[in-house]
N, CA, C and O atoms as a GROMACS GRO file, in nm:
protein
  544
    1MET      N    1   0.084  -0.119   0.000
    1MET     CA    2   0.000   0.000   0.000
    1MET      C    3   0.088   0.124   0.000
    1MET      O    4   0.192   0.129   0.066
    2SER      N    5   0.044   0.221  -0.075
    2SER     CA    6   0.119   0.346  -0.076
    2SER      C    7   0.075   0.434   0.041
    2SER      O    8  -0.032   0.414   0.098
    3PRO      N    9   0.158   0.532   0.076
    3PRO     CA   10   0.117   0.626   0.181
    3PRO      C   11  -0.013   0.699   0.145
    3PRO      O   12  -0.095   0.726   0.232
    4ASP      N   13  -0.032   0.731   0.018
    4ASP     CA   14  -0.157   0.797  -0.023
    4ASP      C   15  -0.277   0.706  -0.001
    4ASP      O   16  -0.382   0.750   0.044
    5GLN      N   17  -0.261   0.579  -0.033
    5GLN     CA   18  -0.371   0.485  -0.012
    5GLN      C   19  -0.403   0.470   0.136
    5GLN      O   20  -0.519   0.464   0.175
    6THR      N   21  -0.299   0.465   0.217
    6THR     CA   22  -0.321   0.458   0.362
    6THR      C   23  -0.398   0.580   0.409
    6THR      O   24  -0.494   0.567   0.485
    7ARG      N   25  -0.358   0.696   0.365
    7ARG     CA   26  -0.427   0.820   0.403
    7ARG      C   27  -0.573   0.819   0.359
    7ARG      O   28  -0.661   0.859   0.434
    8ILE      N   29  -0.599   0.772   0.238
    8ILE     CA   30  -0.736   0.769   0.186
    8ILE      C   31  -0.822   0.674   0.270
    8ILE      O   32  -0.935   0.707   0.305
    9VAL      N   33  -0.769   0.556   0.301
    9VAL     CA   34  -0.845   0.461   0.383
    9VAL      C   35  -0.874   0.522   0.520
    9VAL      O   36  -0.986   0.514   0.569
   10GLN      N   37  -0.774   0.582   0.580
   10GLN     CA   38  -0.793   0.639   0.713
   10GLN      C   39  -0.890   0.757   0.710
   10GLN      O   40  -0.970   0.775   0.803
   11THR      N   41  -0.885   0.837   0.606
   11THR     CA   42  -0.975   0.952   0.594
   11THR      C   43  -1.119   0.907   0.572
   11THR      O   44  -1.212   0.959   0.634
   12THR      N   45  -1.138   0.812   0.482
   12THR     CA   46  -1.274   0.766   0.456
   12THR      C   47  -1.331   0.688   0.575
   12THR      O   48  -1.451   0.692   0.600
   13TRP      N   49  -1.244   0.618   0.648
   13TRP     CA   50  -1.292   0.546   0.766
   13TRP      C   51  -1.352   0.642   0.868
   13TRP      O   52  -1.451   0.610   0.933
   14LYS      N   53  -1.293   0.760   0.881
   14LYS     CA   54  -1.346   0.860   0.975
   14LYS      C   55  -1.490   0.898   0.940
   14LYS      O   56  -1.566   0.940   1.027
   15GLN      N   57  -1.526   0.884   0.814
   15GLN     CA   58  -1.663   0.913   0.771
   15GLN      C   59  -1.758   0.797   0.802
   15GLN      O   60  -1.879   0.815   0.811
   16VAL      N   61  -1.702   0.679   0.818
   16VAL     CA   62  -1.784   0.561   0.849
   16VAL      C   63  -1.812   0.551   0.999
   16VAL      O   64  -1.919   0.506   1.039
   17VAL      N   65  -1.718   0.593   1.081
   17VAL     CA   66  -1.730   0.578   1.226
   17VAL      C   67  -1.863   0.631   1.280
   17VAL      O   68  -1.926   0.563   1.361
   18PRO      N   69  -1.910   0.750   1.237
   18PRO     CA   70  -2.038   0.798   1.293
   18PRO      C   71  -2.159   0.711   1.254
   18PRO      O   72  -2.263   0.718   1.320
   19ILE      N   73  -2.145   0.631   1.150
   19ILE     CA   74  -2.256   0.544   1.108
   19ILE      C   75  -2.220   0.397   1.128
   19ILE      O   76  -2.266   0.310   1.055
   20ALA      N   77  -2.137   0.370   1.228
   20ALA     CA   78  -2.084   0.236   1.250
   20ALA      C   79  -2.195   0.130   1.264
   20ALA      O   80  -2.184   0.022   1.206
   21ASP      N   81  -2.298   0.159   1.339
   21ASP     CA   82  -2.406   0.061   1.358
   21ASP      C   83  -2.475   0.030   1.225
   21ASP      O   84  -2.500  -0.086   1.193
   22THR      N   85  -2.504   0.133   1.150
   22THR     CA   86  -2.567   0.114   1.019
   22THR      C   87  -2.475   0.038   0.926
   22THR      O   88  -2.518  -0.053   0.854
   23ALA      N   89  -2.347   0.074   0.927
   23ALA     CA   90  -2.250   0.006   0.841
   23ALA      C   91  -2.240  -0.142   0.876
   23ALA      O   92  -2.234  -0.227   0.787
   24ALA      N   93  -2.237  -0.173   1.004
   24ALA     CA   94  -2.229  -0.314   1.046
   24ALA      C   95  -2.352  -0.391   1.001
   24ALA      O   96  -2.341  -0.504   0.954
   25ASN      N   97  -2.469  -0.330   1.015
   25ASN     CA   98  -2.593  -0.395   0.968
   25ASN      C   99  -2.588  -0.417   0.818
   25ASN      O  100  -2.622  -0.525   0.770
   26LEU      N  101  -2.548  -0.315   0.743
   26LEU     CA  102  -2.537  -0.327   0.598
   26LEU      C  103  -2.441  -0.439   0.560
   26LEU      O  104  -2.469  -0.520   0.472
   27PHE      N  105  -2.326  -0.441   0.628
   27PHE     CA  106  -2.225  -0.541   0.597
   27PHE      C  107  -2.279  -0.683   0.614
   27PHE      O  108  -2.270  -0.764   0.521
   28TYR      N  109  -2.334  -0.713   0.730
   28TYR     CA  110  -2.378  -0.850   0.754
   28TYR      C  111  -2.498  -0.886   0.668
   28TYR      O  112  -2.507  -1.000   0.621
   29ASP      N  113  -2.590  -0.794   0.646
   29ASP     CA  114  -2.702  -0.822   0.557
   29ASP      C  115  -2.651  -0.857   0.418
   29ASP      O  116  -2.698  -0.953   0.356
   30ARG      N  117  -2.556  -0.781   0.369
   30ARG     CA  118  -2.499  -0.804   0.236
   30ARG      C  119  -2.419  -0.935   0.233
   30ARG      O  120  -2.431  -1.012   0.138
   31LEU      N  121  -2.339  -0.960   0.335
   31LEU     CA  122  -2.261  -1.083   0.340
   31LEU      C  123  -2.352  -1.205   0.333
   31LEU      O  124  -2.326  -1.297   0.256
   32PHE      N  125  -2.457  -1.205   0.413
   32PHE     CA  126  -2.547  -1.320   0.415
   32PHE      C  127  -2.625  -1.333   0.284
   32PHE      O  128  -2.665  -1.443   0.246
   33GLU      N  129  -2.647  -1.220   0.217
   33GLU     CA  130  -2.717  -1.223   0.088
   33GLU      C  131  -2.628  -1.284  -0.020
   33GLU      O  132  -2.673  -1.368  -0.098
   34ILE      N  133  -2.502  -1.242  -0.026
   34ILE     CA  134  -2.416  -1.289  -0.135
   34ILE      C  135  -2.348  -1.423  -0.103
   34ILE      O  136  -2.302  -1.492  -0.194
   35ASP      N  137  -2.342  -1.459   0.025
   35ASP     CA  138  -2.278  -1.585   0.064
   35ASP      C  139  -2.357  -1.650   0.177
   35ASP      O  140  -2.322  -1.636   0.294
   36PRO      N  141  -2.463  -1.720   0.141
   36PRO     CA  142  -2.545  -1.786   0.244
   36PRO      C  143  -2.467  -1.885   0.330
   36PRO      O  144  -2.511  -1.918   0.440
   37THR      N  145  -2.352  -1.934   0.282
   37THR     CA  146  -2.273  -2.027   0.362
   37THR      C  147  -2.211  -1.959   0.484
   37THR      O  148  -2.168  -2.026   0.578
   38ALA      N  149  -2.207  -1.827   0.483
   38ALA     CA  150  -2.151  -1.754   0.597
   38ALA      C  151  -2.251  -1.745   0.714
   38ALA      O  152  -2.210  -1.733   0.829
   39ARG      N  153  -2.378  -1.750   0.685
   39ARG     CA  154  -2.481  -1.730   0.788
   39ARG      C  155  -2.470  -1.827   0.904
   39ARG      O  156  -2.480  -1.785   1.019
   40PRO      N  157  -2.448  -1.957   0.879
   40PRO     CA  158  -2.441  -2.051   0.992
   40PRO      C  159  -2.320  -2.029   1.084
   40PRO      O  160  -2.315  -2.087   1.192
   41LEU      N  161  -2.225  -1.947   1.042
   41LEU     CA  162  -2.109  -1.920   1.127
   41LEU      C  163  -2.143  -1.826   1.242
   41LEU      O  164  -2.063  -1.808   1.334
   42PHE      N  165  -2.261  -1.765   1.237
   42PHE     CA  166  -2.300  -1.664   1.336
   42PHE      C  167  -2.430  -1.703   1.402
   42PHE      O  168  -2.528  -1.736   1.336
   43LYS      N  169  -2.431  -1.698   1.534
   43LYS     CA  170  -2.554  -1.722   1.610
   43LYS      C  171  -2.630  -1.591   1.620
   43LYS      O  172  -2.571  -1.486   1.643
   44ALA      N  173  -2.760  -1.597   1.605
   44ALA     CA  174  -2.842  -1.476   1.609
   44ALA      C  175  -2.822  -1.398   1.739
   44ALA      O  176  -2.819  -1.275   1.738
   45GLU      N  177  -2.810  -1.470   1.850
   45GLU     CA  178  -2.800  -1.402   1.979
   45GLU      C  179  -2.664  -1.333   1.999
   45GLU      O  180  -2.653  -1.243   2.082
   46THR      N  181  -2.562  -1.373   1.925
   46THR     CA  182  -2.432  -1.308   1.939
   46THR      C  183  -2.399  -1.213   1.824
   46THR      O  184  -2.293  -1.150   1.824
   47LEU      N  185  -2.488  -1.204   1.727
   47LEU     CA  186  -2.461  -1.118   1.611
   47LEU      C  187  -2.444  -0.970   1.648
   47LEU      O  188  -2.355  -0.904   1.594
   48PRO      N  189  -2.525  -0.914   1.738
   48PRO     CA  190  -2.500  -0.774   1.776
   48PRO      C  191  -2.360  -0.750   1.831
   48PRO      O  192  -2.297  -0.649   1.800
   49GLU      N  193  -2.311  -0.844   1.912
   49GLU     CA  194  -2.175  -0.831   1.965
   49GLU      C  195  -2.073  -0.845   1.853
   49GLU      O  196  -1.972  -0.774   1.851
   50GLN      N  197  -2.098  -0.937   1.760
   50GLN     CA  198  -2.007  -0.956   1.647
   50GLN      C  199  -2.000  -0.831   1.560
   50GLN      O  200  -1.893  -0.797   1.508
   51LYS      N  201  -2.111  -0.764   1.544
   51LYS     CA  202  -2.112  -0.639   1.466
   51LYS      C  203  -2.023  -0.534   1.531
   51LYS      O  204  -1.950  -0.463   1.462
   52ARG      N  205  -2.031  -0.524   1.662
   52ARG     CA  206  -1.944  -0.429   1.734
   52ARG      C  207  -1.797  -0.468   1.719
   52ARG      O  208  -1.711  -0.382   1.699
   53LYS      N  209  -1.770  -0.598   1.729
   53LYS     CA  210  -1.632  -0.645   1.715
   53LYS      C  211  -1.578  -0.616   1.575
   53LYS      O  212  -1.462  -0.577   1.560
   54LEU      N  213  -1.661  -0.634   1.474
   54LEU     CA  214  -1.620  -0.605   1.337
   54LEU      C  215  -1.576  -0.460   1.324
   54LEU      O  216  -1.469  -0.431   1.271
   55MET      N  217  -1.659  -0.369   1.372
   55MET     CA  218  -1.628  -0.227   1.357
   55MET      C  219  -1.504  -0.189   1.439
   55MET      O  220  -1.424  -0.107   1.396
   56THR      N  221  -1.491  -0.248   1.555
   56THR     CA  222  -1.372  -0.222   1.637
   56THR      C  223  -1.246  -0.272   1.567
   56THR      O  224  -1.146  -0.202   1.561
   57MET      N  225  -1.252  -0.393   1.515
   57MET     CA  226  -1.136  -0.451   1.447
   57MET      C  227  -1.101  -0.370   1.322
   57MET      O  228  -0.983  -0.346   1.295
   58LEU      N  229  -1.201  -0.330   1.247
   58LEU     CA  230  -1.172  -0.248   1.129
   58LEU      C  231  -1.104  -0.117   1.170
   58LEU      O  232  -1.011  -0.072   1.104
   59GLY      N  233  -1.150  -0.058   1.278
   59GLY     CA  234  -1.088   0.064   1.328
   59GLY      C  235  -0.942   0.043   1.366
   59GLY      O  236  -0.857   0.127   1.337
   60VAL      N  237  -0.913  -0.068   1.431
   60VAL     CA  238  -0.775  -0.100   1.470
   60VAL      C  239  -0.688  -0.120   1.346
   60VAL      O  240  -0.576  -0.069   1.339
   61VAL      N  241  -0.740  -0.195   1.250
   61VAL     CA  242  -0.664  -0.221   1.127
   61VAL      C  243  -0.638  -0.091   1.051
   61VAL      O  244  -0.526  -0.065   1.009
   62VAL      N  245  -0.742  -0.012   1.035
   62VAL     CA  246  -0.726   0.115   0.962
   62VAL      C  247  -0.624   0.204   1.032
   62VAL      O  248  -0.538   0.262   0.966
   63ALA      N  249  -0.632   0.214   1.162
   63ALA     CA  250  -0.537   0.298   1.236
   63ALA      C  251  -0.395   0.244   1.223
   63ALA      O  252  -0.299   0.321   1.225
   64GLY      N  253  -0.381   0.113   1.211
   64GLY     CA  254  -0.249   0.052   1.205
   64GLY      C  255  -0.189   0.036   1.067
   64GLY      O  256  -0.079  -0.017   1.053
   65LEU      N  257  -0.260   0.081   0.965
   65LEU     CA  258  -0.209   0.063   0.829
   65LEU      C  259  -0.072   0.127   0.807
   65LEU      O  260   0.006   0.078   0.726
   66SER      N  261  -0.044   0.233   0.877
   66SER     CA  262   0.086   0.297   0.861
   66SER      C  263   0.195   0.223   0.939
   66SER      O  264   0.313   0.256   0.929
   67ARG      N  265   0.154   0.122   1.017
   67ARG     CA  266   0.249   0.039   1.094
   67ARG      C  267   0.212  -0.109   1.077
   67ARG      O  268   0.172  -0.174   1.173
   68PRO      N  269   0.224  -0.160   0.954
   68PRO     CA  270   0.178  -0.298   0.929
   68PRO      C  271   0.246  -0.402   1.017
   68PRO      O  272   0.186  -0.506   1.047
   69GLU      N  273   0.368  -0.377   1.058
   69GLU     CA  274   0.438  -0.474   1.143
   69GLU      C  275   0.366  -0.495   1.276
   69GLU      O  276   0.388  -0.595   1.343
   70GLU      N  277   0.281  -0.399   1.314
   70GLU     CA  278   0.206  -0.412   1.439
   70GLU      C  279   0.072  -0.482   1.420
   70GLU      O  280   0.024  -0.550   1.511
   71ILE      N  281   0.011  -0.467   1.302
   71ILE     CA  282  -0.120  -0.529   1.282
   71ILE      C  283  -0.113  -0.668   1.221
   71ILE      O  284  -0.208  -0.746   1.233
   72ILE      N  285  -0.002  -0.701   1.156
   72ILE     CA  286   0.008  -0.832   1.092
   72ILE      C  287  -0.002  -0.946   1.194
   72ILE      O  288  -0.075  -1.041   1.167
   73PRO      N  289   0.067  -0.943   1.308
   73PRO     CA  290   0.050  -1.053   1.404
   73PRO      C  291  -0.094  -1.067   1.454
   73PRO      O  292  -0.142  -1.179   1.474
   74ALA      N  293  -0.162  -0.956   1.473
   74ALA     CA  294  -0.303  -0.962   1.516
   74ALA      C  295  -0.390  -1.023   1.407
   74ALA      O  296  -0.480  -1.102   1.437
   75ALA      N  297  -0.363  -0.988   1.281
   75ALA     CA  298  -0.439  -1.044   1.169
   75ALA      C  299  -0.414  -1.194   1.157
   75ALA      O  300  -0.506  -1.270   1.126
   76GLN      N  301  -0.292  -1.236   1.180
   76GLN     CA  302  -0.259  -1.379   1.175
   76GLN      C  303  -0.333  -1.456   1.284
   76GLN      O  304  -0.388  -1.564   1.260
   77ALA      N  305  -0.334  -1.401   1.403
   77ALA     CA  306  -0.405  -1.465   1.514
   77ALA      C  307  -0.555  -1.472   1.486
   77ALA      O  308  -0.620  -1.573   1.514
   78LEU      N  309  -0.609  -1.363   1.431
   78LEU     CA  310  -0.752  -1.360   1.396
   78LEU      C  311  -0.783  -1.467   1.292
   78LEU      O  312  -0.886  -1.533   1.301
   79ALA      N  313  -0.696  -1.484   1.196
   79ALA     CA  314  -0.717  -1.585   1.092
   79ALA      C  315  -0.721  -1.724   1.151
   79ALA      O  316  -0.804  -1.807   1.112
   80ARG      N  317  -0.633  -1.751   1.244
   80ARG     CA  318  -0.632  -1.884   1.308
   80ARG      C  319  -0.762  -1.908   1.387
   80ARG      O  320  -0.816  -2.018   1.388
   81ARG      N  321  -0.810  -1.802   1.454
   81ARG     CA  322  -0.938  -1.816   1.526
   81ARG      C  323  -1.051  -1.840   1.426
   81ARG      O  324  -1.137  -1.926   1.449
   82HIS      N  325  -1.051  -1.766   1.316
   82HIS     CA  326  -1.156  -1.783   1.216
   82HIS      C  327  -1.156  -1.924   1.158
   82HIS      O  328  -1.262  -1.982   1.135
   83ALA      N  329  -1.037  -1.978   1.134
   83ALA     CA  330  -1.028  -2.115   1.083
   83ALA      C  331  -1.093  -2.212   1.181
   83ALA      O  332  -1.160  -2.307   1.140
   84GLY      N  333  -1.072  -2.188   1.309
   84GLY     CA  334  -1.133  -2.272   1.411
   84GLY      C  335  -1.284  -2.264   1.413
   84GLY      O  336  -1.352  -2.358   1.456
   85TYR      N  337  -1.338  -2.151   1.367
   85TYR     CA  338  -1.484  -2.134   1.361
   85TYR      C  339  -1.543  -2.195   1.235
   85TYR      O  340  -1.665  -2.206   1.222
   86GLY      N  341  -1.455  -2.235   1.141
   86GLY     CA  342  -1.504  -2.295   1.017
   86GLY      C  343  -1.507  -2.202   0.898
   86GLY      O  344  -1.570  -2.233   0.798
   87VAL      N  345  -1.440  -2.088   0.907
   87VAL     CA  346  -1.435  -1.994   0.794
   87VAL      C  347  -1.355  -2.057   0.681
   87VAL      O  348  -1.244  -2.105   0.701
   88ALA      N  349  -1.414  -2.057   0.562
   88ALA     CA  350  -1.348  -2.113   0.443
   88ALA      C  351  -1.270  -2.004   0.371
   88ALA      O  352  -1.304  -1.886   0.379
   89ASP      N  353  -1.167  -2.045   0.300
   89ASP     CA  354  -1.083  -1.950   0.226
   89ASP      C  355  -1.168  -1.865   0.130
   89ASP      O  356  -1.145  -1.745   0.118
   90SER      N  357  -1.264  -1.926   0.063
   90SER     CA  358  -1.346  -1.853  -0.034
   90SER      C  359  -1.429  -1.743   0.032
   90SER      O  360  -1.471  -1.649  -0.035
   91GLN      N  361  -1.452  -1.754   0.160
   91GLN     CA  362  -1.534  -1.653   0.228
   91GLN      C  363  -1.461  -1.521   0.245
   91GLN      O  364  -1.524  -1.418   0.271
   92TYR      N  365  -1.329  -1.522   0.231
   92TYR     CA  366  -1.257  -1.394   0.233
   92TYR      C  367  -1.300  -1.307   0.114
   92TYR      O  368  -1.306  -1.185   0.124
   93ASP      N  369  -1.329  -1.373   0.001
   93ASP     CA  370  -1.377  -1.298  -0.115
   93ASP      C  371  -1.515  -1.238  -0.088
   93ASP      O  372  -1.543  -1.124  -0.124
   94SER      N  373  -1.601  -1.316  -0.026
   94SER     CA  374  -1.737  -1.268   0.007
   94SER      C  375  -1.730  -1.152   0.106
   94SER      O  376  -1.803  -1.054   0.092
   95VAL      N  377  -1.644  -1.164   0.204
   95VAL     CA  378  -1.628  -1.058   0.304
   95VAL      C  379  -1.578  -0.931   0.237
   95VAL      O  380  -1.628  -0.822   0.267
   96GLY      N  381  -1.482  -0.944   0.148
   96GLY     CA  382  -1.432  -0.827   0.076
   96GLY      C  383  -1.541  -0.761  -0.007
   96GLY      O  384  -1.555  -0.639  -0.005
   97ALA      N  385  -1.618  -0.842  -0.079
   97ALA     CA  386  -1.727  -0.787  -0.160
   97ALA      C  387  -1.830  -0.715  -0.073
   97ALA      O  388  -1.878  -0.608  -0.108
   98ALA      N  389  -1.864  -0.776   0.041
   98ALA     CA  390  -1.961  -0.714   0.131
   98ALA      C  391  -1.905  -0.584   0.191
   98ALA      O  392  -1.977  -0.486   0.207
   99LEU      N  393  -1.776  -0.585   0.224
   99LEU     CA  394  -1.714  -0.466   0.279
   99LEU      C  395  -1.714  -0.351   0.178
   99LEU      O  396  -1.752  -0.238   0.212
  100PHE      N  397  -1.673  -0.379   0.055
  100PHE     CA  398  -1.668  -0.273  -0.046
  100PHE      C  399  -1.808  -0.219  -0.075
  100PHE      O  400  -1.826  -0.099  -0.093
  101TRP      N  401  -1.907  -0.307  -0.081
  101TRP     CA  402  -2.045  -0.263  -0.105
  101TRP      C  403  -2.092  -0.175   0.010
  101TRP      O  404  -2.155  -0.072  -0.012
  102THR      N  405  -2.060  -0.216   0.133
  102THR     CA  406  -2.099  -0.138   0.250
  102THR      C  407  -2.034   0.000   0.247
  102THR      O  408  -2.100   0.101   0.274
  103LEU      N  409  -1.907   0.004   0.215
  103LEU     CA  410  -1.838   0.133   0.207
  103LEU      C  411  -1.899   0.222   0.099
  103LEU      O  412  -1.916   0.342   0.118
  104GLU      N  413  -1.933   0.163  -0.013
  104GLU     CA  414  -1.996   0.240  -0.121
  104GLU      C  415  -2.128   0.299  -0.074
  104GLU      O  416  -2.159   0.414  -0.103
  105GLN      N  417  -2.207   0.219  -0.002
  105GLN     CA  418  -2.336   0.268   0.047
  105GLN      C  419  -2.316   0.377   0.152
  105GLN      O  420  -2.383   0.480   0.149
  106GLY      N  421  -2.223   0.354   0.243
  106GLY     CA  422  -2.203   0.447   0.353
  106GLY      C  423  -2.132   0.576   0.316
  106GLY      O  424  -2.161   0.682   0.371
  107LEU      N  425  -2.039   0.566   0.220
  107LEU     CA  426  -1.961   0.684   0.184
  107LEU      C  427  -2.025   0.767   0.073
  107LEU      O  428  -1.992   0.884   0.056
  108GLY      N  429  -2.115   0.707  -0.002
  108GLY     CA  430  -2.180   0.781  -0.111
  108GLY      C  431  -2.076   0.841  -0.205
  108GLY      O  432  -1.992   0.768  -0.258
  109PRO      N  433  -2.082   0.973  -0.228
  109PRO     CA  434  -1.991   1.036  -0.324
  109PRO      C  435  -1.844   1.029  -0.284
  109PRO      O  436  -1.756   1.048  -0.368
  110ALA      N  437  -1.815   1.002  -0.157
  110ALA     CA  438  -1.676   0.989  -0.114
  110ALA      C  439  -1.616   0.854  -0.156
  110ALA      O  440  -1.495   0.832  -0.144
  111TRP      N  441  -1.701   0.764  -0.206
  111TRP     CA  442  -1.652   0.635  -0.256
  111TRP      C  443  -1.607   0.656  -0.400
  111TRP      O  444  -1.676   0.620  -0.496
  112THR      N  445  -1.492   0.715  -0.413
  112THR     CA  446  -1.434   0.748  -0.543
  112THR      C  447  -1.352   0.630  -0.595
  112THR      O  448  -1.332   0.531  -0.525
  113THR      N  449  -1.305   0.642  -0.716
  113THR     CA  450  -1.217   0.539  -0.772
  113THR      C  451  -1.094   0.524  -0.684
  113THR      O  452  -1.049   0.412  -0.658
  114GLU      N  453  -1.039   0.637  -0.639
  114GLU     CA  454  -0.920   0.632  -0.553
  114GLU      C  455  -0.951   0.563  -0.420
  114GLU      O  456  -0.869   0.486  -0.370
  115ALA      N  457  -1.068   0.592  -0.363
  115ALA     CA  458  -1.106   0.527  -0.237
  115ALA      C  459  -1.122   0.377  -0.258
  115ALA      O  460  -1.077   0.297  -0.176
  116GLN      N  461  -1.187   0.339  -0.366
  116GLN     CA  462  -1.205   0.196  -0.395
  116GLN      C  463  -1.070   0.127  -0.413
  116GLN      O  464  -1.049   0.017  -0.362
  117GLU      N  465  -0.979   0.190  -0.485
  117GLU     CA  466  -0.846   0.131  -0.505
  117GLU      C  467  -0.770   0.120  -0.372
  117GLU      O  468  -0.703   0.020  -0.347
  118ALA      N  469  -0.780   0.222  -0.288
  118ALA     CA  470  -0.710   0.220  -0.160
  118ALA      C  471  -0.766   0.112  -0.069
  118ALA      O  472  -0.690   0.037  -0.008
  119TRP      N  473  -0.898   0.102  -0.060
  119TRP     CA  474  -0.959   0.000   0.024
  119TRP      C  475  -0.930  -0.140  -0.031
  119TRP      O  476  -0.912  -0.235   0.046
  120THR      N  477  -0.927  -0.153  -0.162
  120THR     CA  478  -0.894  -0.282  -0.223
  120THR      C  479  -0.751  -0.322  -0.186
  120THR      O  480  -0.726  -0.438  -0.153
  121ALA      N  481  -0.659  -0.227  -0.192
  121ALA     CA  482  -0.520  -0.256  -0.153
  121ALA      C  483  -0.512  -0.298  -0.007
  121ALA      O  484  -0.442  -0.393   0.028
  122ALA      N  485  -0.585  -0.226   0.080
  122ALA     CA  486  -0.582  -0.258   0.222
  122ALA      C  487  -0.642  -0.397   0.248
  122ALA      O  488  -0.585  -0.476   0.323
  123TYR      N  489  -0.756  -0.425   0.187
  123TYR     CA  490  -0.820  -0.554   0.210
  123TYR      C  491  -0.737  -0.668   0.151
  123TYR      O  492  -0.726  -0.774   0.211
  124THR      N  493  -0.680  -0.645   0.034
  124THR     CA  494  -0.597  -0.747  -0.028
  124THR      C  495  -0.478  -0.781   0.061
  124THR      O  496  -0.442  -0.898   0.076
  125LEU      N  497  -0.417  -0.679   0.119
  125LEU     CA  498  -0.306  -0.700   0.211
  125LEU      C  499  -0.352  -0.782   0.333
  125LEU      O  500  -0.291  -0.884   0.367
  126LEU      N  501  -0.458  -0.738   0.396
  126LEU     CA  502  -0.508  -0.804   0.516
  126LEU      C  503  -0.554  -0.947   0.487
  126LEU      O  504  -0.516  -1.040   0.558
  127ALA      N  505  -0.634  -0.965   0.384
  127ALA     CA  506  -0.684  -1.098   0.350
  127ALA      C  507  -0.569  -1.191   0.311
  127ALA      O  508  -0.572  -1.310   0.343
  128GLY      N  509  -0.468  -1.137   0.244
  128GLY     CA  510  -0.352  -1.218   0.208
  128GLY      C  511  -0.278  -1.268   0.330
  128GLY      O  512  -0.241  -1.386   0.338
  129VAL      N  513  -0.258  -1.179   0.426
  129VAL     CA  514  -0.193  -1.219   0.551
  129VAL      C  515  -0.276  -1.325   0.622
  129VAL      O  516  -0.222  -1.424   0.672
  130MET      N  517  -0.405  -1.304   0.626
  130MET     CA  518  -0.493  -1.398   0.697
  130MET      C  519  -0.498  -1.533   0.626
  130MET      O  520  -0.497  -1.637   0.691
  131ARG      N  521  -0.504  -1.531   0.494
  131ARG     CA  522  -0.507  -1.658   0.419
  131ARG      C  523  -0.378  -1.736   0.442
  131ARG      O  524  -0.382  -1.858   0.459
  132GLN      N  525  -0.265  -1.668   0.443
  132GLN     CA  526  -0.137  -1.736   0.462
  132GLN      C  527  -0.124  -1.793   0.604
  132GLN      O  528  -0.054  -1.892   0.626
  133ALA      N  529  -0.190  -1.729   0.699
  133ALA     CA  530  -0.180  -1.773   0.838
  133ALA      C  531  -0.275  -1.887   0.871
  133ALA      O  532  -0.264  -1.948   0.978
  134THR      N  533  -0.366  -1.915   0.781
  134THR     CA  534  -0.466  -2.019   0.806
  134THR      C  535  -0.407  -2.156   0.777
  134THR      O  536  -0.352  -2.178   0.669
  135PRO      N  537  -0.419  -2.247   0.870
  135PRO     CA  538  -0.368  -2.383   0.846
  135PRO      C  539  -0.442  -2.446   0.727
  135PRO      O  540  -0.563  -2.428   0.710
  136ALA      N  541  -0.367  -2.519   0.648
  136ALA     CA  542  -0.427  -2.581   0.530
  136ALA      C  543  -0.515  -2.700   0.565
  136ALA      O  544  -0.572  -2.763   0.476
   0.00000   0.00000   0.00000
């Protein structure tokens, strides 16, 4: 990721934070719509907590993009936990698609080509680290 891409992700994330609850709802609704295999990974009674965790983790990752050496170990550990929950490799693609769609909905006109490219670079980096950390 370039420094400009990091700045764009961090700047656009600040616009998502005030609508975090809405963004989390949009994300999971979209994820379950495009990948029904993801739905059984979440219990209805714990989904509200999972939505909060998602937004918190995204905030940590976005803040740490300028220091990848600090967020990579956390992403690796998260990947190992996800594997234990039954997350399949292909679901990283579904999560990325749901995330980009959510950002487009939430950011509106701020979801520019540059923002999409920056978020794609960030997600590609993170998902790559997580995929490599997942036991085969």
